[in-house]
N, C-alpha and C positions, 0 to 999 in steps of 0.2 A: 703173745699179743703184739700186734703191729700198730704202727702209727695210724694207718687207715681205720683201724678199729676204734680209735679215739674220736673219729669224726662221724661214726655211725651210731644212731640210737638203737642198738641191738643188744639184747641181754639185760643184765642187772648190774647195779653198782651199789656197794654197801656205803654206809654213811661215812666211814673213815676214808675210803677212796674218793668219795665226793668232795670232802673237805681238803684232802691232800691236793687234788687237782686244782681247787680254787686257791690254795695257798702257794703252791709251787709252780704251777703252769700259767695261771691267769695273769699275774703281774708281768712276767716277761712278754707274754703275748700282747698285752695292752701296750707295753713299751714299744714292741716291734710295730704295732699298728700306728702309733703316733710318729715314731721315727721314720717309718717308710713313707708316711704321708708327707712329712715335712722335708725329708732329705731326698727322697727318690721320686716324689710326685704322687698325684692323686690316684692314678690307676693301680700302682703297687700298694698304696695305702688301703684302697678298697679291697684288693685281693687279700691283704693281711686281715682286714676287718671281717671279710667273708669267712676266712678260715677260722678265726676266733669265734665267730657266731656259730659255725658248724660244731666246733668243739663244745661250746656252752650248751647248745641244744642237745648234743649227744650226752653230755654229763647229766644234765637235768632230766632228760628223757629216760636214761638208764636208771637213774635214782628213783624216778616215778615208777618204773617197772618193778623195782625192788619193793616199793610200797604197795604193789598190786594195782597200780593205775596205768592208764594209757598215756603215752607221751602227748596226746591231744590235750591233756590237762595243762600243758604249757600255755595254751591260749588264755588261761586265767590271768596271765600277766597283762592282758589288754585292759583289765579292770584296774583303774589307777592305783589305789593304795591297797585295797582288800585283796586283789589278785596276787600282788607281790608278797603280802603278808602270809597269805594262804600257802603259796609255794615255798616260802622260807620255812614255815613251820613243818609242812608236809615233807619236804626234802631234806632240810638241814637238821631238824630236831627230833623227829620221830624215828623209831627203829624200823627194821625190816619186818615184813610179814613172814611167818614161818612156813616152811615147806615149799616145794616146787609149784610153780604156776605156769601159765601159758608163756611166760617170758623166760623160763628156765629155772635151774636150781639156784638157791641162794648163793651169793659169792662166798668163796672160802670154805664152803661146806660140801663140796662135791664128794661123792662117795668114791672109795677106792675099788680095786678089783675084787675085794672080798664082799663088797656091798654094805659096808658098815656106814 
């Protein structure tokens, strides 16, 4: 897995990986956004904010894929309170759908060469 993969909403992401990204990666990313904006100027702050936004869209989109939904469901965040509540329950609290779907095999459950 490369860094560029973290910025693309391709594949699936299990619930544990979703929460680890929010606990370990998001706080430093937000710090870099604020520090870049205040110390280095608005253009670099916007670049950091753009990269953080790509990261978040990727994590939430891949988590929605694991739930069997399209990343287009992220548009639910446009509905003020209910959209955010729906996405939090859907992505953060509910488990994965079993079996492979159009987004690939469930994370961590890829079959080996024997096909088990």
